[in-house]
Structure formats: structure tokens, C-alpha cells
N, C-alpha and C positions, 0 to 999 in steps of 0.2 A: 332629055338633053343627051346629045351624042358625045361620045368620047373618042379621041384619036387613039390610034393603035399604041403610040408611046405612052399615053396617059393610062390606058388599060394595063399595059405591062407594068408601068410604075406602080399602079394601084395593087395589082396582083402580087408584085414583089414585096411591097410594104405589108400587105395583108399576110403573106406567108411568113415574113420575118416576125410580125406581131404574134402570129400563131406559134411560131418556134419559141418566142419569148414566153408566151403564156404557158406552153407545155413545160419548158425548162423551169419556169418559176414554180409551176405546180409540183414538178418533181423535187425541186429543192425544198419546197415547203413540206411536202409529204415526208421528207426524211426526218423532220423534227417532230417528236410526239407532243401531245399536250403537256403543259407544265405540271410537274408533280407537286405534291403539297410542300409548302415552305414554312416549317415551324418557326415561330418567333424566337428571338433571343431570350425572352423571359420564359418561354416554355422550356427551352434547353437548359437555362439556368436553374429553373425550378426542378427539372428532372435530375440535374446533376446534384443539386442540394439534397434532394430526397435520397439519391444513391449514397452521397457522402454521409448522411445521417444514418442510413442503414449500415454502412461500413463501420461507422463509429460504434453502433450498437453491437455489431458482430465482434468488434475488438473488445468491447466491454465484457460481453458474455464469454469470450475466449479467456480473458483474464480471470473472470469469476470461476470458470470451469477449471482452469489450472490450479487456482487456490483450493477449490473443492477436491480436486484430485490429490493435492498435498494432504488435505485433512483426511481424506479416505485412506491414504497410505499410512498416515500416523495412527488412525483408528485400527487399521489392519495389524500394525505392529503391536498396538495395545491389546488386541484380542489374542494374538499369539502369546504375549507375555502372560495374560490372564489364564490362558489355557495351560501354560507351563506351571503357573502357580497352583492351579487346580490339580494338576498332576502331582505336584509336590505334596499338597494337602492330602491327596488320596493315599500316597505312599506313607505319609506320617500317620494317617488314621489307621491304615492297615497295620503299621508297626505298633501303634498304641493298642489296637485290638488284640494283636498277638501277645503283647505284654500283659494285658488284662486277662487274657485266657490263661497265661502261665501263672499269673498271680492267683487266679481262681483255683488252678491245680495245686499250687503251693498251699493255699488256704485249706483245700480239701485234705492234703497230706497232713497239714498241721492238726486238722480236726481228728484225723485218724490216730495220729500220735497222741493227741490230747486224750482221746478216748482210751487209748492203751494205758496212758499214764493214770487215768482215773481208775482203770481196772487194777493197776498195781497199788494204788492208794487203798482201794477197797480191800484187796488181799491183806495188805499190811495192817489195815484197821481191824480186820477179822482176827489176825494173829494176836494183835495187842489185846483185843477184847477177850480172847481165850485165856491169854496169860493173866490178865487182870481177874478174870473169873476164877481161875485156878487158885490164884493167890488169895482171893477172898474166901474161897471155900476152905483153904488151909488156915484161915484166920490171920493172914498177914498180907502185906503188900509187897510189891517187888522191891527187894533190897532192904526190907525193914528188919529190925533186930528180932522181932517176934518169931520170924522164921527159924532163928537159931535157938530160941529159948526152949523149945519143945524137944530138944535133943536129949536122949537118955544116956548117952555116953559120948566120949570123944570121937569114936568112930562114926556114930550117927551124925554128930555135928559136922564132921568133915564131909560126909556124903551130902548133907543138906547144903553146905556151902558150895560144893562143886556143882550140884544141881542148879542152884540159884544162879550161879555164874553162867552156866551154860544156857539156862532159859533166859536169863536177863540179856546176855549178849545177842542171842538170836532176836529177841523181841526188840531190843534197842536198835539193832541193825534194821529191823523191819520199819521202825519209826523213822530212822534216818533216810531209808529208801523212800518212804512216804513223803518226807519233806522235799527230797530231791525231785521226786515226780511232780509234786505240787509246783515247785519252782520252774521245772522244765515245761510244764503245762502252761503256766502263766506266760513264760517267755515266748513259746511257740504261738500261743493265741495272739499275743500282742504283735509279734512280728508278722503273722499272717494277716491280721486286721490292717496293719499299717501298709503292707505291700498291696493288699487288695484296694485299700483306699487310694493310694498313689496311682495304681493302674487305672482305676475308674475315673479319677480326675484327669489323667492324661488322655484317656479314651474320650471323655466328654469334651476336653479342649480340642482334640484332633477333629472331632465331629463338628464342633463350632467353626474351626478353621476351614474344613471342607465346605460347610454350608456357606461361609463368607466367600470362599473362592468361587464356588458355583454361582453365587449371586453376582459377584463382580464380573465373571465371564459372561453371564446372561446380559448384564447391563452393557458391557462392551459390545456384544453382538448386536444388541438393539441400536446402539449408537452407530455402529457400522451400517446396519440395514437402513437406518434413517438417512445416513449420508449417501448411501448408494441410491436411494430414491431421489434425493435432492440432485445428485449428479445426473441421473437419468432425465430429470425434469429440465435441468440446465442444458443438457445435450439436445433435448427435444426443442427447447426454446432457441437454441443456437442454430439448429437445422432450419427451423421456421424462418428465422430472421435472415439466414443465408439465402434461402429461397426468395425471400422478399428483396434482398440485395440484388440477387441475380435478375429478378424481374425489373427492379429499378434501373440496373445497369443496361438491361436489354432495351428498356424504354429510352434511355439516353442514347444508346447506340442507334436505335431506330430513328430518333429525332435527328441525330447527327448524320445518319445515312440519308434521311430525307433532305436535309439541308445540302449535303454534298451532291445528291442527284439533282436538286434544284439548281445548284451552281453550275453543274455540268450542262443542264438544259439551257441555262442562260448563255453559257459560252457557245453551245451549239447554235442557239438562236442568233447570236451575234455573227457566227460564221455564215449562217443562212442569209442574214441581211447583207453581209459583205458579198456573198455570191450573187444575190439578187441585184445589188448595185453594179457588180461587174457585168452581169448579163444585160442590165439596162444600158450600161455604157456601150456594150457591144452592139446592141440593137440600134442605139442612137448613131453609132458609127456607120452601120449599114444604111440607115435611113438618110444619112448625109452623103451617101455615095461612096463611103470607104469600103474597103475589102477586108477579108480575113484570111489568114493563112490556114491551110488545112494541116491537121496533125495526123501523122501516121499512127496506126494502132500497133500495139505490140502485145506479146504474151505475158509480159511482166509489168506489174504496177510500179510507179515511181517509188524510189526509196525515200523515206522520211522518218524523222525522229518523233513526230507528234502522234497522239493517240489515233487521230483520224487517218493518218497515213498508214499506221499499222493495221487498222481495221480495213482500210481500202485494199491493202495488199492481200489480206486474208480473204476478203469477199471476192477479189478478182479471180480466185481459184474455185469458186462455187461450181459444182458439177464435175470436178476432177475425180478420177477414181481413187479409192483408197488402196494404197499399196504398202504393205508392212515393210518398214525400213526405208521407205521412199521419202524423198523431199529433203531440201537443205536450204541454205540461205539464198541460193541462186534460183531455186525453183523446183519443179517436180523432177523426180528421178526414178529409175527402175527399182522396184521392190526387191527384197532378198528372201531367201528361203528361211522358214522357221521350223521345218520338220513336222508341221502340224496343220492347224486350221488355215493359215495363210497360204500354204502350199496347195491345199485342197481348192482354194479359190484362184490359184494361179497368180498370186500377187507378184511373184518373181518375174512374170512376163508383162506386168503392167507398169505404166509410167504414171506416177501420182504422188500422193502424200500419205504418211501415217499421221497420227495426232501430234506428236512432238516435232515431226518434220514440218508440218504446217506452221507451228509456232516459230520455228527457226526462220522460215521464210517471212512471216509477218513482221517479226522484230529485227529483220536484217539491218535496218537503218538505226537501230537503237543499241543492240548489243549482240554478241555472238553467243548463242545458246547451244548447249550440248544436246545431242540427239537422244535424250532420255528424259521422260516426264518427271521421274523422281528427282533428278538434278535440277530440272527447271523449277520445281516447287520451291527450292531454296535459292533461286537465282536472283531474287529481288526482295523487296520489303513485303512481309506478309501482313495482311489486314483481315479482321474478322469478316465473315460473309455478310454480316449486317451493314458493313461499310463498303462493300465492293462497288466498283463503278465501271463504267464503260472503258474498255481497254485492259482490264485486269485478266489474268489467267486464272481459271478455276480448274480444280483437279478432283479426281475420283480414285478411291482406293480403300484400304483397310489395314488390318494388322500385318498382312503380307506385303504391304508396300503400295505405291501409287501405280496405277495402270492406265490412266487416261488424263488428257488435258484438253481444254477448249478455251476459246477467247470470248469473254463476256461483252455483249453488245449493248446492254442496258434493257430496261423494260422486260426483264425475265427471259431474254433471248441470248443465244450464243451461237458461234460458228465453230464447227468441228469437222475433223476427219474421223468418222465414227468407228467403222470396223470393216473387216474384209467383206466384200460383196456390196458395199455401199459407196456413196460418193460424198465429197465435201458438201456440207449443207448448213443451213440455219435451222436451229431447233430450240424448243423451250428448254430452259435450264432444268435439269433433273436433280432433285435433292436427295434421292436415295444413294447412299454411298459417297456423298460429296465430302471432301475434306473440310475441316473447320475454318481454313484460311484461304483467301485468294492471294495471288502473288502479283504485286504491282511493280512494273519496271519503269513507268513514266509517271511523274508527279509525286 
């Protein structure tokens, strides 16, 4: 069957438009990745319940640990008190030992004096014995009348009387001295025995008190050691449960992140369907003989407040040179000198973006960002990395501060102006040195 020229042209035109539609549709479809996992509400609820249970357990253990710390503090005070009491008992025992030693010395001195008194008694006894023996040999006793009856004359009688008085006085004095020595000996012995007994009783009491104090101290220390062991076990249990809580919270965050990514995928799929419908309408218009207006290209992407508009603006600058200090809300600009690496790469002679300048341009339709990644980190709502989604800014840094920012595209990809010598690019998300939060300006 032959076709007319007009029919051939019409057939070729329809075929070309159909091919354009198929290519455009394929491009739109390719922009949407396969659907991510979509956890059920029951899974999220169960995960949250598990996390709540672990949080309650952590709270309970925290209270128990606080009470245990209070008990340990009280036991520490008790140990210190017992130690002081043991010190007191030691001082008292030393004092009692000194007193006992002094009493023993006093008893020794009393024994020496007692021995001396015994010698005096023995001397007096010897003198008396001599006197008695002499009186007996003379046939008389001390002071008896027979001593006077043997006198031959008054002169002899007087001499005998004087002699007896002299001898009697001396011997009677010796007897008196003996009695005094006996009394002194008895008193000193009694006093020494009493003092020694008291000292020994005090020494024994002090030793018992020291023993009791040492026992109480040892008991207090054992109680303290036991409590310390219990505290260490409680601390270990608390650490374990805290780790379990972190794991449970991470599970919940992961499920919530999956849900959010799924919701984002659904929204993106809806946009894809809308774009496909618009393309179908455009194709139908061409097939019905309608025309389309050509759109002129430009160097800047349209400004928009949605996530996809932000991403489109960032992606529109793929391949632009990195220029330190370059870029702003209006587009690329000349870099500036840094006195170091950027100067070595000639950034001051390049028109392009640095990392924060690219974010300024991407979010121009949303907000005005400062040209510093550290300030951009706090410019919006911060969300955990486990919950980050397409259109969030992600940052890199450490203790010295933030040094880099990129725009998250989803599916582990990001767009960034990396460093001097490179160009704006799409790259896998690097997790080394990444900050714990992403910054969300939309949604």
C-alpha cells in the first residue's frame, strides 16, 4: 500500500513525537528510585514501646544507683567515725599501758622500801633479843625489881637503875621502830597492790576497747566494700541497659527514617505521575495539530521554595569549578584569595562556587543563608542523620568547627562543591567526619 507524501510526513511527525514522549517518560521514570522499605505502624509502635521500656528501666536503675550512692556515702562516714573511735581507743590503751607501767614501778619501789623496812625490823628484833638475853643472864627481865635487889649499896643501886633506864629506852625505842616499820610495810604493800590492780584493770579495759574499735572498723569497711561492689554492679547494669536503650532508639529512628523515606518516595512518585500526565497532554496536543512554544535556556535554574526546586538549582551547576569564596544567591562568582591552598589552585581567577556558596544559591528561593558553613549548620531545624531526607544539608567537621557542607539527594547521594581543583559534582555520602545532625530548611 502506497502512502502520499503528506501521510508519510504526518506519520513521521507522530512517530517522532511518540519517541520524544517515550524518551521523556523514561527520563522522568528513571528519576524515581525503587520504593524503599515501608515499616508498618505496628512495627514502629512496637519499637517505640521497647525503647520506652528500656528508658523506664534506665530511670529505675538510675534511682537505684542514686540510693546506693547515698548508702555508700553514709557507710563512708561510718568508716571514718569508726576509724576515729579506733584512734581514741589506741590513745586510751597507750595511756593505760603507761599508767600500768608506772604502777609496776611504784610497786617495785614499794617492794624495795618493804624490804628495807623488813631489814629494820630484823635489826630491832636482834637488839631486843640481845637485851632479853642479857637480862636473863642477870637473872632479871627488863624493868623487873630483881635487877635492883642485887645491889650492895645505894651507889650500886643507882648505877643499876641508870643502866636499866638507858638499856630499856634504847631497846624500847627499837621495838617502837619495829612497829612503825611493820605498819609502813603493810601500808606500802597494800597501796602498791591496789595501784597495780587498778592499772592492770584499766589496761585490760583499754585493750578490750581497742579490740572492739578495731572490730567495728573492720565491719564498717566490709560493709563499705560490699556496697561498693553493689554500686559497681548497678553501674554496669545501667550501662548495659543504656546501650540497649540506644539500640532500641536507633531501631525506632531507623524505622521512622524508613517511613519518611518511603513517604518522600511516594511524593516523588506522585510528581512523576503528574509530569507524565503533563507530557501525555503535550503529546496529545501535538498529535491534534497544536503547537508548543519554545523556551529559551538560561544559566540559572528557576527559583522555588520546594525541595525539588532547591535540588534542581544545585544540580543545574554540576561541572562548575570550585572557587574558594565564590558563589552567592544569584549564581557563581569569582573566588577570593586565602593565602594558601586556594591561591595555589588559582581560585581567585575562577568563576564558580565553594561549598557554602552553592548552598546559598540552591536555597535562594527559601531563605538567605550566610556564606559560612558553620552558620548554615544552625540555620534550620537539626535532625538526626538517621532521619535525614532529600533536600537536607549535611555537614562535616570536628572539634575545630565545621569545614564543609553538601546537599543530600537521597539514596546515599549528595551534591557538593568539594574542594580546590575539583568541580561541583554528585558523590556518595561520606560518613567519616560527618556531623551528627542534618539541617532541614524545608518541611
